[in-house]
Biopython code that builds the backbone (N, CA, C, O; Angstrom):
import numpy as np
from Bio.PDB.StructureBuilder import StructureBuilder

atoms = [
    (1, "MET", "N", (11.135, 7.702, -4.267)),
    (1, "MET", "CA", (10.258, 8.327, -5.221)),
    (1, "MET", "C", (11.126, 8.936, -6.324)),
    (1, "MET", "O", (12.217, 9.448, -6.075)),
    (2, "GLU", "N", (10.623, 8.867, -7.507)),
    (2, "GLU", "CA", (11.360, 9.390, -8.652)),
    (2, "GLU", "C", (11.524, 10.909, -8.535)),
    (2, "GLU", "O", (10.638, 11.614, -8.051)),
    (3, "ARG", "N", (12.652, 11.373, -8.979)),
    (3, "ARG", "CA", (12.947, 12.807, -8.889)),
    (3, "ARG", "C", (11.920, 13.643, -9.656)),
    (3, "ARG", "O", (11.576, 14.745, -9.229)),
    (4, "ALA", "N", (11.438, 13.132, -10.772)),
    (4, "ALA", "CA", (10.456, 13.871, -11.574)),
    (4, "ALA", "C", (9.163, 14.091, -10.790)),
    (4, "ALA", "O", (8.534, 15.143, -10.909)),
    (5, "LYS", "N", (8.770, 13.103, -9.993)),
    (5, "LYS", "CA", (7.545, 13.244, -9.199)),
    (5, "LYS", "C", (7.729, 14.266, -8.085)),
    (5, "LYS", "O", (6.826, 15.053, -7.803)),
    (6, "VAL", "N", (8.892, 14.251, -7.457)),
    (6, "VAL", "CA", (9.180, 15.231, -6.409)),
    (6, "VAL", "C", (9.194, 16.632, -7.001)),
    (6, "VAL", "O", (8.659, 17.569, -6.407)),
    (7, "ASP", "N", (9.802, 16.774, -8.167)),
    (7, "ASP", "CA", (9.810, 18.080, -8.845)),
    (7, "ASP", "C", (8.392, 18.533, -9.170)),
    (7, "ASP", "O", (8.076, 19.717, -9.056)),
    (8, "ARG", "N", (7.531, 17.589, -9.577)),
    (8, "ARG", "CA", (6.148, 17.941, -9.901)),
    (8, "ARG", "C", (5.398, 18.376, -8.645)),
    (8, "ARG", "O", (4.621, 19.330, -8.692)),
    (9, "ILE", "N", (5.618, 17.696, -7.533)),
    (9, "ILE", "CA", (5.004, 18.094, -6.258)),
    (9, "ILE", "C", (5.399, 19.525, -5.920)),
    (9, "ILE", "O", (4.556, 20.342, -5.548)),
    (10, "ASN", "N", (6.686, 19.819, -6.051)),
    (10, "ASN", "CA", (7.178, 21.163, -5.741)),
    (10, "ASN", "C", (6.602, 22.206, -6.692)),
    (10, "ASN", "O", (6.256, 23.309, -6.268)),
    (11, "ALA", "N", (6.501, 21.867, -7.964)),
    (11, "ALA", "CA", (5.950, 22.809, -8.942)),
    (11, "ALA", "C", (4.479, 23.096, -8.638)),
    (11, "ALA", "O", (4.036, 24.241, -8.720)),
    (12, "LEU", "N", (3.725, 22.053, -8.288)),
    (12, "LEU", "CA", (2.318, 22.258, -7.956)),
    (12, "LEU", "C", (2.161, 23.088, -6.680)),
    (12, "LEU", "O", (1.266, 23.928, -6.595)),
    (13, "ALA", "N", (3.016, 22.860, -5.702)),
    (13, "ALA", "CA", (2.948, 23.631, -4.457)),
    (13, "ALA", "C", (3.235, 25.104, -4.725)),
    (13, "ALA", "O", (2.572, 25.985, -4.176)),
    (14, "LYS", "N", (4.222, 25.363, -5.568)),
    (14, "LYS", "CA", (4.561, 26.747, -5.906)),
    (14, "LYS", "C", (3.412, 27.411, -6.658)),
    (14, "LYS", "O", (3.052, 28.554, -6.373)),
    (15, "LYS", "N", (2.846, 26.695, -7.609)),
    (15, "LYS", "CA", (1.739, 27.256, -8.389)),
    (15, "LYS", "C", (0.525, 27.508, -7.501)),
    (15, "LYS", "O", (-0.185, 28.499, -7.677)),
    (16, "LYS", "N", (0.290, 26.612, -6.550)),
    (16, "LYS", "CA", (-0.845, 26.771, -5.640)),
    (16, "LYS", "C", (-0.714, 28.063, -4.841)),
    (16, "LYS", "O", (-1.699, 28.773, -4.639)),
    (17, "LYS", "N", (0.489, 28.367, -4.389)),
    (17, "LYS", "CA", (0.722, 29.596, -3.626)),
    (17, "LYS", "C", (0.586, 30.845, -4.489)),
    (17, "LYS", "O", (0.069, 31.868, -4.042)),
    (18, "GLU", "N", (1.049, 30.750, -5.709)),
    (18, "GLU", "CA", (1.099, 31.936, -6.566)),
    (18, "GLU", "C", (-0.227, 32.255, -7.245)),
    (18, "GLU", "O", (-0.659, 33.408, -7.250)),
    (19, "GLU", "N", (-0.871, 31.247, -7.814)),
    (19, "GLU", "CA", (-2.055, 31.535, -8.614)),
    (19, "GLU", "C", (-3.217, 30.573, -8.409)),
    (19, "GLU", "O", (-4.311, 30.816, -8.919)),
    (20, "GLY", "N", (-3.007, 29.506, -7.684)),
    (20, "GLY", "CA", (-4.058, 28.521, -7.476)),
    (20, "GLY", "C", (-3.982, 27.392, -8.490)),
    (20, "GLY", "O", (-3.313, 27.504, -9.517)),
    (21, "LEU", "N", (-4.670, 26.315, -8.190)),
    (21, "LEU", "CA", (-4.636, 25.131, -9.037)),
    (21, "LEU", "C", (-6.024, 24.829, -9.601)),
    (21, "LEU", "O", (-7.050, 25.171, -9.014)),
    (22, "THR", "N", (-6.013, 24.186, -10.745)),
    (22, "THR", "CA", (-7.264, 23.725, -11.333)),
    (22, "THR", "C", (-7.702, 22.474, -10.578)),
    (22, "THR", "O", (-6.892, 21.878, -9.868)),
    (23, "PRO", "N", (-8.948, 22.066, -10.710)),
    (23, "PRO", "CA", (-9.395, 20.830, -10.049)),
    (23, "PRO", "C", (-8.570, 19.607, -10.454)),
    (23, "PRO", "O", (-8.323, 18.728, -9.629)),
    (24, "GLU", "N", (-8.146, 19.545, -11.709)),
    (24, "GLU", "CA", (-7.318, 18.420, -12.157)),
    (24, "GLU", "C", (-5.954, 18.438, -11.473)),
    (24, "GLU", "O", (-5.428, 17.397, -11.079)),
    (25, "GLU", "N", (-5.397, 19.626, -11.342)),
    (25, "GLU", "CA", (-4.097, 19.748, -10.680)),
    (25, "GLU", "C", (-4.204, 19.428, -9.193)),
    (25, "GLU", "O", (-3.298, 18.820, -8.623)),
    (26, "LEU", "N", (-5.299, 19.831, -8.565)),
    (26, "LEU", "CA", (-5.508, 19.498, -7.155)),
    (26, "LEU", "C", (-5.578, 17.981, -6.967)),
    (26, "LEU", "O", (-4.995, 17.440, -6.027)),
    (27, "ALA", "N", (-6.288, 17.306, -7.858)),
    (27, "ALA", "CA", (-6.394, 15.849, -7.780)),
    (27, "ALA", "C", (-5.025, 15.203, -7.979)),
    (27, "ALA", "O", (-4.674, 14.258, -7.273)),
    (28, "GLU", "N", (-4.257, 15.709, -8.936)),
    (28, "GLU", "CA", (-2.912, 15.183, -9.178)),
    (28, "GLU", "C", (-2.030, 15.390, -7.957)),
    (28, "GLU", "O", (-1.267, 14.503, -7.572)),
    (29, "GLN", "N", (-2.138, 16.565, -7.353)),
    (29, "GLN", "CA", (-1.338, 16.869, -6.170)),
    (29, "GLN", "C", (-1.671, 15.916, -5.025)),
    (29, "GLN", "O", (-0.770, 15.437, -4.337)),
    (30, "GLN", "N", (-2.942, 15.643, -4.820)),
    (30, "GLN", "CA", (-3.348, 14.738, -3.750)),
    (30, "GLN", "C", (-2.807, 13.337, -3.978)),
    (30, "GLN", "O", (-2.343, 12.693, -3.038)),
    (31, "VAL", "N", (-2.860, 12.858, -5.211)),
    (31, "VAL", "CA", (-2.334, 11.526, -5.530)),
    (31, "VAL", "C", (-0.830, 11.473, -5.274)),
    (31, "VAL", "O", (-0.327, 10.512, -4.692)),
    (32, "LEU", "N", (-0.119, 12.503, -5.709)),
    (32, "LEU", "CA", (1.332, 12.544, -5.503)),
    (32, "LEU", "C", (1.681, 12.612, -4.020)),
    (32, "LEU", "O", (2.616, 11.945, -3.575)),
    (33, "TYR", "N", (0.935, 13.417, -3.243)),
    (33, "TYR", "CA", (1.176, 13.499, -1.803)),
    (33, "TYR", "C", (0.963, 12.155, -1.126)),
    (33, "TYR", "O", (1.762, 11.756, -0.278)),
    (34, "LYS", "N", (-0.102, 11.454, -1.489)),
    (34, "LYS", "CA", (-0.378, 10.140, -0.890)),
    (34, "LYS", "C", (0.748, 9.158, -1.183)),
    (34, "LYS", "O", (1.173, 8.408, -0.304)),
    (35, "GLU", "N", (1.232, 9.166, -2.426)),
    (35, "GLU", "CA", (2.324, 8.278, -2.805)),
    (35, "GLU", "C", (3.598, 8.632, -2.030)),
    (35, "GLU", "O", (4.305, 7.750, -1.543)),
    (36, "TYR", "N", (3.877, 9.924, -1.925)),
    (36, "TYR", "CA", (5.061, 10.398, -1.211)),
    (36, "TYR", "C", (5.007, 9.998, 0.266)),
    (36, "TYR", "O", (5.987, 9.497, 0.816)),
    (37, "LEU", "N", (3.858, 10.223, 0.899)),
    (37, "LEU", "CA", (3.715, 9.867, 2.309)),
    (37, "LEU", "C", (3.810, 8.366, 2.530)),
    (37, "LEU", "O", (4.383, 7.925, 3.526)),
    (38, "ALA", "N", (3.259, 7.579, 1.620)),
    (38, "ALA", "CA", (3.355, 6.122, 1.743)),
    (38, "ALA", "C", (4.815, 5.674, 1.708)),
    (38, "ALA", "O", (5.210, 4.788, 2.465)),
    (39, "GLU", "N", (5.608, 6.277, 0.843)),
    (39, "GLU", "CA", (7.024, 5.922, 0.772)),
    (39, "GLU", "C", (7.774, 6.347, 2.030)),
    (39, "GLU", "O", (8.644, 5.618, 2.508)),
    (40, "ILE", "N", (7.446, 7.517, 2.567)),
    (40, "ILE", "CA", (8.090, 7.972, 3.800)),
    (40, "ILE", "C", (7.742, 7.033, 4.948)),
    (40, "ILE", "O", (8.619, 6.649, 5.723)),
    (41, "ARG", "N", (6.488, 6.666, 5.062)),
    (41, "ARG", "CA", (6.065, 5.765, 6.139)),
    (41, "ARG", "C", (6.742, 4.409, 6.027)),
    (41, "ARG", "O", (7.157, 3.840, 7.037)),
    (42, "ALA", "N", (6.859, 3.888, 4.824)),
    (42, "ALA", "CA", (7.525, 2.604, 4.622)),
    (42, "ALA", "C", (9.000, 2.698, 5.010)),
    (42, "ALA", "O", (9.544, 1.795, 5.646)),
    (43, "SER", "N", (9.629, 3.785, 4.626)),
    (43, "SER", "CA", (11.033, 3.984, 4.952)),
    (43, "SER", "C", (11.223, 4.097, 6.464)),
    (43, "SER", "O", (12.153, 3.519, 7.026)),
    (44, "PHE", "N", (10.341, 4.840, 7.108)),
    (44, "PHE", "CA", (10.433, 5.013, 8.562)),
    (44, "PHE", "C", (10.208, 3.682, 9.273)),
    (44, "PHE", "O", (10.879, 3.376, 10.259)),
    (45, "GLY", "N", (9.266, 2.897, 8.769)),
    (45, "GLY", "CA", (9.019, 1.578, 9.350)),
    (45, "GLY", "C", (10.245, 0.693, 9.244)),
    (45, "GLY", "O", (10.564, -0.046, 10.176)),
    (46, "GLY", "N", (10.931, 0.763, 8.120)),
    (46, "GLY", "CA", (12.161, -0.002, 7.951)),
    (46, "GLY", "C", (13.250, 0.458, 8.907)),
    (46, "GLY", "O", (14.013, -0.355, 9.428)),
    (47, "THR", "N", (13.318, 1.747, 9.133)),
    (47, "THR", "CA", (14.296, 2.283, 10.080)),
    (47, "THR", "C", (14.011, 1.773, 11.492)),
    (47, "THR", "O", (14.928, 1.378, 12.212)),
    (48, "LEU", "N", (12.743, 1.783, 11.881)),
    (48, "LEU", "CA", (12.384, 1.304, 13.221)),
    (48, "LEU", "C", (12.680, -0.179, 13.399)),
    (48, "LEU", "O", (13.027, -0.620, 14.495)),
    (49, "GLU", "N", (12.543, -0.949, 12.324)),
    (49, "GLU", "CA", (12.836, -2.379, 12.399)),
    (49, "GLU", "C", (14.297, -2.630, 12.771)),
    (49, "GLU", "O", (14.622, -3.660, 13.361)),
    (50, "ASN", "N", (15.168, -1.699, 12.429)),
    (50, "ASN", "CA", (16.599, -1.868, 12.682)),
    (50, "ASN", "C", (17.111, -0.999, 13.821)),
    (50, "ASN", "O", (18.321, -0.831, 13.973)),
    (51, "THR", "N", (16.204, -0.442, 14.624)),
    (51, "THR", "CA", (16.588, 0.423, 15.728)),
    (51, "THR", "C", (16.543, -0.354, 17.037)),
    (51, "THR", "O", (15.641, -1.161, 17.261)),
    (52, "VAL", "N", (17.520, -0.104, 17.894)),
    (52, "VAL", "CA", (17.562, -0.758, 19.203)),
    (52, "VAL", "C", (17.639, 0.295, 20.300)),
    (52, "VAL", "O", (18.092, 1.418, 20.079)),
    (53, "ILE", "N", (17.188, -0.093, 21.482)),
    (53, "ILE", "CA", (17.260, 0.762, 22.671)),
    (53, "ILE", "C", (18.311, 0.153, 23.584)),
    (53, "ILE", "O", (18.233, -1.021, 23.945)),
    (54, "LYS", "N", (19.285, 0.959, 23.949)),
    (54, "LYS", "CA", (20.323, 0.492, 24.858)),
    (54, "LYS", "C", (20.036, 1.062, 26.240)),
    (54, "LYS", "O", (20.009, 2.280, 26.420)),
    (55, "ARG", "N", (19.825, 0.206, 27.191)),
    (55, "ARG", "CA", (19.496, 0.594, 28.561)),
    (55, "ARG", "C", (20.772, 0.918, 29.350)),
    (55, "ARG", "O", (21.862, 0.486, 28.975)),
    (56, "PRO", "N", (20.630, 1.679, 30.441)),
    (56, "PRO", "CA", (21.804, 2.014, 31.263)),
    (56, "PRO", "C", (22.521, 0.780, 31.831)),
    (56, "PRO", "O", (23.725, 0.823, 32.082)),
    (57, "ASP", "N", (21.782, -0.316, 32.031)),
    (57, "ASP", "CA", (22.417, -1.530, 32.558)),
    (57, "ASP", "C", (23.161, -2.316, 31.474)),
    (57, "ASP", "O", (23.748, -3.360, 31.758)),
    (58, "GLY", "N", (23.139, -1.818, 30.233)),
    (58, "GLY", "CA", (23.854, -2.464, 29.143)),
    (58, "GLY", "C", (23.006, -3.381, 28.292)),
    (58, "GLY", "O", (23.465, -3.855, 27.253)),
    (59, "SER", "N", (21.782, -3.641, 28.706)),
    (59, "SER", "CA", (20.925, -4.510, 27.907)),
    (59, "SER", "C", (20.446, -3.773, 26.657)),
    (59, "SER", "O", (20.356, -2.546, 26.630)),
    (60, "VAL", "N", (20.148, -4.541, 25.648)),
    (60, "VAL", "CA", (19.710, -3.978, 24.375)),
    (60, "VAL", "C", (18.375, -4.618, 24.008)),
    (60, "VAL", "O", (18.204, -5.833, 24.110)),
    (61, "GLU", "N", (17.429, -3.776, 23.579)),
    (61, "GLU", "CA", (16.118, -4.268, 23.185)),
    (61, "GLU", "C", (15.762, -3.672, 21.828)),
    (61, "GLU", "O", (15.881, -2.465, 21.616)),
    (62, "ALA", "N", (15.326, -4.531, 20.916)),
    (62, "ALA", "CA", (14.909, -4.051, 19.606)),
    (62, "ALA", "C", (13.573, -3.338, 19.729)),
    (62, "ALA", "O", (12.714, -3.771, 20.498)),
    (63, "VAL", "N", (13.383, -2.267, 18.997)),
    (63, "VAL", "CA", (12.138, -1.520, 19.037)),
    (63, "VAL", "C", (10.984, -2.409, 18.590)),
    (63, "VAL", "O", (9.892, -2.334, 19.153)),
    (64, "LYS", "N", (11.213, -3.250, 17.583)),
    (64, "LYS", "CA", (10.154, -4.122, 17.089)),
    (64, "LYS", "C", (9.695, -5.097, 18.176)),
    (64, "LYS", "O", (8.513, -5.437, 18.230)),
    (65, "ASP", "N", (10.613, -5.555, 19.050)),
    (65, "ASP", "CA", (10.242, -6.445, 20.150)),
    (65, "ASP", "C", (9.441, -5.688, 21.201)),
    (65, "ASP", "O", (8.507, -6.239, 21.783)),
    (66, "ARG", "N", (9.786, -4.465, 21.441)),
    (66, "ARG", "CA", (9.086, -3.646, 22.423)),
    (66, "ARG", "C", (7.656, -3.388, 21.971)),
    (66, "ARG", "O", (6.736, -3.389, 22.789)),
    (67, "LYS", "N", (7.467, -3.171, 20.695)),
    (67, "LYS", "CA", (6.141, -2.918, 20.145)),
    (67, "LYS", "C", (5.239, -4.137, 20.355)),
    (67, "LYS", "O", (4.050, -3.986, 20.635)),
    (68, "LYS", "N", (5.794, -5.331, 20.221)),
    (68, "LYS", "CA", (5.024, -6.559, 20.401)),
    (68, "LYS", "C", (4.538, -6.726, 21.851)),
    (68, "LYS", "O", (3.466, -7.285, 22.080)),
    (69, "LYS", "N", (5.315, -6.248, 22.821)),
    (69, "LYS", "CA", (4.958, -6.378, 24.232)),
    (69, "LYS", "C", (3.787, -5.506, 24.604)),
    (69, "LYS", "O", (3.046, -5.844, 25.527)),
    (70, "GLN", "N", (3.593, -4.392, 23.918)),
    (70, "GLN", "CA", (2.544, -3.437, 24.294)),
    (70, "GLN", "C", (1.230, -3.850, 23.820)),
    (70, "GLN", "O", (0.243, -3.153, 24.054)),
]
sb = StructureBuilder()
sb.init_structure("model")
sb.init_model(0)
sb.init_chain("A")
sb.init_seg("    ")
for serial, (resi, resn, name, xyz) in enumerate(atoms, 1):
    if name == "N":
        sb.init_residue(resn, " ", resi, " ")
    sb.init_atom(name, np.array(xyz, "f"), 0.0, 1.0, " ", f" {name:<3s}", serial, name[0])
structure = sb.get_structure()
């Protein structure tokens, strides 16, 4: 996410605590939060795709393969 958007999220959060937000600002905040969460989820999904579980017997299983079995 662009640094300017993260800064805007933080500015809106600070303003919300101090004095409250207008309806337009609340809508903007919700849109920014949704975008931010979508990027975090995508990043986390990518991390899981490259994560493996190493068993005590030395075998290795990819998390993505384990998810398919369930």
